[in-house]
C-alpha positions in Angstrom: 20.4 -6.6 -2.6 22.7 -8.7 -0.4 25.2 -9.5 -3.2 26.0 -6.0 -4.4 25.2 -3.8 -1.4 25.7 -3.7 2.4 22.3 -4.2 4.2 21.6 -3.5 7.8 18.4 -5.1 9.0 16.7 -4.5 12.4 13.7 -6.2 13.9 13.5 -8.9 11.3 13.2 -11.9 13.7 10.0 -10.6 15.2 8.5 -10.0 11.8 9.5 -13.5 10.6 7.8 -15.0 13.6 4.6 -13.1 12.7 4.8 -14.4 9.1 5.4 -18.0 10.3 2.2 -17.8 12.4 0.3 -16.9 9.2 1.4 -19.7 6.9 -1.9 -21.5 7.0 -4.6 -19.2 5.6 -7.4 -21.2 7.3 -5.9 -20.5 10.7 -5.3 -16.8 10.3 -7.4 -14.5 12.5 -6.7 -11.1 10.8 -4.8 -9.5 7.9 -1.4 -7.9 8.0 -0.4 -4.4 6.9 3.2 -3.2 6.6 3.6 0.5 6.0 6.7 2.5 5.3 8.3 5.6 3.8 9.0 5.5 0.0 12.4 6.7 -1.1 13.1 4.9 -4.4 11.5 3.2 -7.4 13.2 0.0 -6.3 11.8 0.0 -2.7 9.5 -2.8 -3.7 10.7 -5.5 -4.3 14.2 -4.7 -3.0 13.2 -4.4 0.6 11.8 -8.0 0.6 15.3 -9.3 -0.3 15.7 -9.0 3.5 13.5 -12.0 3.9 15.1 -15.5 4.0 14.9 -17.6 0.9 12.4 -19.9 2.7 9.9 -17.0 2.9 10.1 -16.0 -0.8 8.0 -18.6 -2.5 4.7 -19.0 -0.7 2.2 -16.8 -2.7 -0.5 -17.2 0.0 1.8 -15.7 2.6 3.5 -13.1 0.4 2.8 -9.4 0.3 0.2 -7.7 -2.0 0.8 -4.1 -3.0 -0.7 -1.3 -5.0 0.9 -0.2 -8.3 0.1 2.8 -10.5 -2.2 1.9 -13.4 -0.6 4.4 -15.8 2.9 3.1 -15.1 2.9 -0.7 -14.5 -0.4 -1.7 -16.1 0.0 0.1 -19.4 -0.3 -3.1 -21.6 -1.1 -6.8 -21.3 2.5 -7.9 -20.8 3.1 -5.5 -17.9 -0.3 -6.3 -16.4 0.4 -10.0 -16.4 3.8 -9.6 -14.9 2.8 -7.3 -12.1 -0.5 -9.2 -11.4 1.5 -12.4 -11.0 3.7 -10.4 -8.6 0.6 -9.7 -6.5 0.3 -6.0 -7.4 -3.1 -4.4 -7.6 -3.9 -1.8 -10.4 -4.5 1.5 -8.8 -5.6 4.7 -10.6 -4.3 8.1 -9.5 -6.5 11.1 -9.7 -3.7 13.2 -11.2 -3.7 10.8 -14.1 -7.1 9.3 -14.3 -10.8 10.2 -13.4 -11.1 6.6 -12.1 -8.7 7.3 -9.2 -9.4 8.3 -5.6 -10.2 6.8 -2.3 -13.2 4.7 -3.3 -12.0 3.0 -6.5 -12.7 -0.7 -7.0 -9.1 -1.7 -6.2 -9.4 -0.2 -2.7 -12.4 -2.5 -2.2 -10.2 -5.4 -3.2 -7.5 -4.3 -0.8 -9.9 -4.0 2.1 -11.3 -7.5 1.3 -7.9 -9.0 1.1 -7.4 -7.9 4.7 -10.7 -9.6 5.7 -12.0 -13.2 5.8 -13.0 -14.2 2.3 -13.8 -15.2 -0.3 -15.8 -12.3 -1.7 -17.6 -12.1 -5.0 -17.3 -8.7 -6.8 -20.6 -7.1 -7.9 -21.4 -7.8 -11.6 -20.6 -4.6 -13.4 -21.1 -4.6 -17.2 -18.0 -3.9 -19.2 -17.8 -2.5 -22.7 -16.6 -4.6 -25.6 -13.7 -2.2 -26.3 -11.6 -3.6 -23.5 -8.1 -2.0 -23.6 -4.9 -4.0 -23.7 -4.2 -4.0 -19.9 -7.0 -6.5 -19.4 -5.8 -10.0 -18.4 -9.1 -11.8 -17.9 -9.2 -15.6 -18.2 -11.9 -16.7 -20.6 -12.4 -19.9 -18.6 -12.9 -18.1 -15.3 -16.2 -17.2 -13.7 -17.1 -13.5 -13.9 -17.3 -13.7 -10.1 -13.5 -14.1 -10.1 -12.8 -10.9 -11.9 -13.4 -7.2 -11.4 -13.1 -4.0 -13.4 -11.3 -0.8 -12.4 -12.9 1.5 -15.0 -15.8 -0.5 -16.6 -13.6 -1.3 -19.6 -10.8 -3.4 -18.3 -10.9 -6.8 -16.4 -8.5 -8.1 -13.8 -8.5 -11.2 -11.5 -10.2 -10.5 -8.2 -7.8 -11.9 -5.6 -10.3 -11.5 -2.7 -12.6 -14.1 -4.5 -10.2 -16.9 -3.5 -10.3 -18.5 -0.1 -6.5 -18.9 -0.1 -6.2 -15.1 0.1 -8.2 -14.7 3.3 -6.6 -12.3 5.7 -3.7 -11.5 3.4 -0.7 -9.3 3.8 -0.6 -5.9 2.1 2.3 -3.5 2.0 1.5 0.2 1.4 3.5 3.4 0.8 1.0 6.0 2.0 3.1 8.9 0.7 1.9 7.8 -2.8 5.1 8.6 -4.6 8.9 8.4 -4.2 10.2 11.2 -1.9 14.0 11.7 -1.5 14.6 14.4 1.1 18.0 15.6 2.4 16.7 15.4 5.9 14.9 12.1 5.3 11.5 13.5 6.1 8.3 12.1 4.8 5.4 13.6 2.8 1.9 13.7 4.1 0.1 10.3 4.1 -2.9 9.7 1.9 -6.1 8.5 3.4 -6.3 5.2 1.7 -4.3 3.7 4.5 -7.1 4.6 6.9 -9.6 2.6 4.9 -7.3 -0.4 5.1 -7.2 -0.2 8.9 -10.8 0.8 9.7 -12.8 -1.3 7.3 -11.6 -4.9 7.5 -13.8 -7.2 9.6 -10.9 -7.7 12.1 -8.2 -5.1 12.8 -5.1 -6.1 10.9 -1.7 -6.6 12.4 0.1 -3.3 11.6 3.9 -3.3 11.3 5.6 0.1 10.6 8.8 0.1 8.7 11.6 2.5 8.0 13.8 2.3 4.9 17.1 4.1 4.0 19.7 3.7 1.4 17.7 2.7 -1.7 17.7 6.3 -2.7 21.5 6.0 -3.1 21.1 3.0 -5.3 18.6 4.7 -7.6 18.5 8.4 -6.9 16.3 10.6 -9.0 19.2 12.9 -9.8 21.4 10.0 -11.2 23.1 10.3 -14.5 23.2 7.9 -17.5 22.7 5.0 -17.6 19.7 5.8 -15.4 18.3 2.3 -15.5 21.4 0.7 -13.9 21.2 0.4 -10.1 24.3 1.7 -8.3 26.2 -0.9 -6.2 28.3 -0.9 -3.1 25.7 1.2 -1.1 24.6 0.9 2.5 20.9 -0.1 2.9 19.0 0.0 6.2 15.6 -1.5 7.0 13.8 -1.3 10.3 10.8 -3.5 11.2 8.8 -2.0 14.1 6.6 -3.7 16.7 3.0 -4.6 16.0 0.9 -1.5 16.7 -2.5 -3.0 16.1 -3.6 -2.0 19.6 -3.2 1.7 18.8 -6.3 1.5 16.5 -8.9 -0.2 18.6 -10.7 3.0 19.7 -10.7 4.4 16.2 -12.2 1.1 14.8 -14.8 1.1 17.5 -15.9 4.6 16.5 -16.0 3.5 12.9 -18.1 0.4 13.7 -20.6 2.6 15.6 -20.8 4.9 12.6 -21.4 2.0 10.2 -24.1 0.6 12.5 -25.8 4.0 12.7 -25.7 4.6 8.9 -26.3 1.1 7.6 -27.6 -1.0 10.5 -24.7 -3.4 10.1 -25.9 -4.6 6.7 -23.2 -3.2 4.5 -20.7 -5.2 2.5 -17.1 -5.2 3.4 -15.3 -2.6 1.4 -18.5 -1.0 0.0 -19.5 2.3 1.5 -22.6 4.5 1.4 -22.3 8.1 0.3 -22.4 9.2 4.0 -19.6 6.8 4.9 -17.6 8.1 2.0 -18.1 11.9 2.4 -19.9 12.5 5.8 -18.1 14.7 8.2 -17.6 12.1 10.9 -16.3 9.5 8.4 -13.8 12.0 6.9 -12.6 13.1 10.3 -12.0 9.4 11.4 -9.9 8.8 8.3 -7.9 11.9 8.9 -7.2 10.9 12.5 -6.4 7.3 11.6 -3.9 8.5 9.0 -2.2 10.8 11.5 -1.8 8.0 13.9 -0.3 5.5 11.4 2.1 8.2 10.1 3.0 8.9 13.7 4.0 5.3 14.2 6.3 5.4 11.2 7.8 8.6 12.6 8.3 7.0 15.9 10.4 4.2 14.2 12.3 7.0 12.4 13.2 8.6 15.8 14.2 5.3 17.3 16.6 4.9 14.3 18.3 8.1 15.6 17.1 10.8 13.2 16.3 14.3 14.4 12.7 15.3 14.9 10.8 16.1 11.8 9.3 19.6 11.3 5.5 19.1 12.0 4.6 21.0 8.8 6.1 18.1 6.8 2.9 16.1 7.4 0.6 18.7 6.0 -0.8 18.7 2.5 -0.4 22.5 2.3 3.3 22.2 2.8 3.7 20.2 -0.4 1.5 22.4 -2.4 3.7 25.3 -1.5 6.8 23.3 -2.4 5.4 22.4 -5.8 4.3 19.0 -4.7 2.2 18.1 -7.8 5.2 17.8 -10.1 8.2 15.4 -10.4 11.9 16.1 -10.1 13.6 18.5 -7.8 11.4 20.5 -5.4 12.0 23.9 -3.8 13.1 22.4 -0.5 15.9 20.3 -2.2 13.9 17.0 -2.2 13.3 14.9 -5.3 9.9 13.3 -6.0 8.9 10.7 -8.5 5.6 9.0 -9.4 6.0 5.3 -9.0 
């Protein structure tokens, strides 16, 4: 990133101070969520090239992220590579019946943001385990989990060293390259990550520009080669954890009313999944976190976004289920 392009980084010092305070897992008091727009298939890991070399090789203080099961967990080699890179296998409903807001990987993500270790429930798996599985035959079954009852992956939340971890998320759910640099609507998974951990995570909004010039979806052959000599901008915002205290308070009251405080972290009853109050809380939380990323976008100097950009209905009208060039001139890509 730094050797072949021209980066411009804002707010990094404050973010590094936060990371330095989190070096010792035993002394952490809460998890960390970084949340940003998603403009290129290279956003992760390229954006973390902004971190100094001294912050690159501490796995217990490095980011976890979510990766599409059908893209980066297609076989054992890819699964091993991305699992070692602290990526969690995530099913997407458009490609798998195992996707959605309440899949086992989201339970792992919520628990990574909480005080562990946690032991996954024992779910029987079939003997016809597909190639993405990377289970360790010498590991306890309490150290693994399944995403679809047929595969098996290490359960990171089962390790004490992963207590109150750092998770980065792209809530748009796919690459979105828009000529006005607007964002798609945010998916509700980000609300689970904020509402459900035992302590409210630190929440750092980020804004990214320039990676779309390095790997634009309209690029010609050779498509796999990143373009060089481009400007890249990364903005780290202030910690906005305080904006979510009231929402989390309402969520805790709802959990107490529905379960009497006896529920497991990351495991929800049917009413906490689909009840009207729970759904409305997730919607409101998602709007707030998207608004914080938009605020950073405005501070960067971009014009106000059209309010309809944050609506699911807008992207349905624009042909938002497919890939490639959309009616509004934007480009989208599953990643």
